[in-house]
C-alpha positions in Angstrom: -3.6 -24.9 19.6 -2.5 -25.9 23.0 -1.3 -23.1 25.3 2.2 -24.5 25.8 2.7 -25.1 22.1 2.2 -21.4 21.2 4.6 -20.3 24.0 7.2 -22.8 22.7 6.7 -21.7 19.1 7.0 -18.0 19.9 10.0 -18.7 22.2 11.7 -20.7 19.5 11.2 -17.9 17.0 12.7 -15.4 19.4 15.7 -17.7 19.8 16.1 -18.0 16.0 15.9 -14.2 15.5 18.3 -13.6 18.5 20.9 -16.0 17.0 20.5 -14.4 13.5 21.4 -11.1 15.1 24.4 -12.6 16.9 23.0 -11.8 20.3 23.4 -13.8 23.5 20.5 -14.1 25.9 22.3 -11.6 28.1 22.8 -9.1 25.3 19.1 -9.3 24.2 18.0 -9.0 27.8 20.1 -5.8 28.2 18.7 -4.3 25.0 15.2 -5.1 26.0 15.5 -4.3 29.7 15.1 -7.9 30.9 17.3 -10.3 32.9 18.9 -12.9 30.7 17.1 -15.7 32.7 13.8 -14.2 31.7 14.8 -14.4 28.0 15.8 -18.0 28.5 12.5 -18.8 30.0 10.6 -17.1 27.2 12.7 -18.9 24.6 12.0 -22.3 26.2 8.2 -21.5 26.4 8.2 -21.4 30.2 6.9 -17.9 30.6 3.6 -16.6 29.3 5.1 -13.4 28.0 3.0 -10.2 28.0 2.3 -8.4 24.7 4.1 -5.3 26.1 7.2 -7.5 26.7 6.9 -9.0 23.2 7.0 -5.5 21.9 10.1 -4.7 23.8 11.8 -8.0 22.7 10.9 -7.2 19.0 12.3 -3.7 19.4 15.5 -5.1 20.9 15.7 -7.6 18.0 15.0 -4.7 15.6 12.1 -6.6 14.0 8.3 -6.1 13.7 6.2 -7.9 16.4 4.6 -9.9 13.6 7.9 -11.5 12.9 7.8 -13.1 16.3 4.8 -15.1 15.1 6.3 -16.2 11.7 7.6 -19.5 13.0 9.3 -22.0 10.9 9.1 -25.2 12.9 9.1 -28.9 11.9 6.2 -29.5 14.4 3.9 -27.3 12.3 2.5 -28.8 9.1 2.6 -25.9 6.7 0.6 -26.1 3.5 2.3 -25.4 0.2 0.3 -22.1 0.1 1.7 -21.1 3.5 5.2 -21.9 2.4 4.8 -19.8 -0.8 3.3 -16.9 1.0 6.1 -16.9 3.6 8.6 -16.9 0.8 7.0 -13.9 -0.8 6.9 -12.1 2.6 10.6 -12.9 3.2 11.5 -11.5 -0.2 9.6 -8.3 0.5 10.8 -7.9 4.1 14.1 -6.2 3.1 12.8 -4.3 0.1 12.3 -0.6 -0.1 8.8 0.9 0.4 8.8 1.7 -3.3 9.5 -1.9 -4.3 6.9 -3.2 -1.9 4.3 -0.9 -3.3 5.2 -1.8 -6.9 5.0 -5.5 -6.0 1.6 -5.0 -4.4 0.3 -3.2 -7.5 1.6 -5.9 -9.8 0.1 -8.6 -7.7 -3.3 -6.7 -7.7 -3.3 -6.6 -11.5 -2.3 -10.3 -11.8 -5.1 -11.3 -9.5 -7.6 -9.0 -11.1 -6.8 -10.5 -14.5 -6.9 -14.0 -13.2 -10.4 -13.5 -11.7 -11.6 -11.9 -14.9 -10.4 -14.8 -16.9 -12.0 -17.3 -14.5 -15.5 -16.0 -15.1 
């Protein structure tokens, strides 16, 4: 993947998350300790943002850093498998720890039985 493309994808994802939270660039900048122009540059893919700063931005957005890399973008050709996995992750994201553990155990059993039947 070309360097600029990854910067633009991460920046676009930050912008989506910021808007979902109802934050302006200025408000996100204040929460994360950045100037709003820096946030704008990151969102446009103009800045090669450091990992430490990604952590601060994720914290200000109240998301896990990994969510900054879960882009949904028309420029990326996602496979049907990628789309289904993302749907599962999205369903689990707001679940309780107990429900996530239960879901994992159910999935383990389903896959174990599937592999057994394939032999």
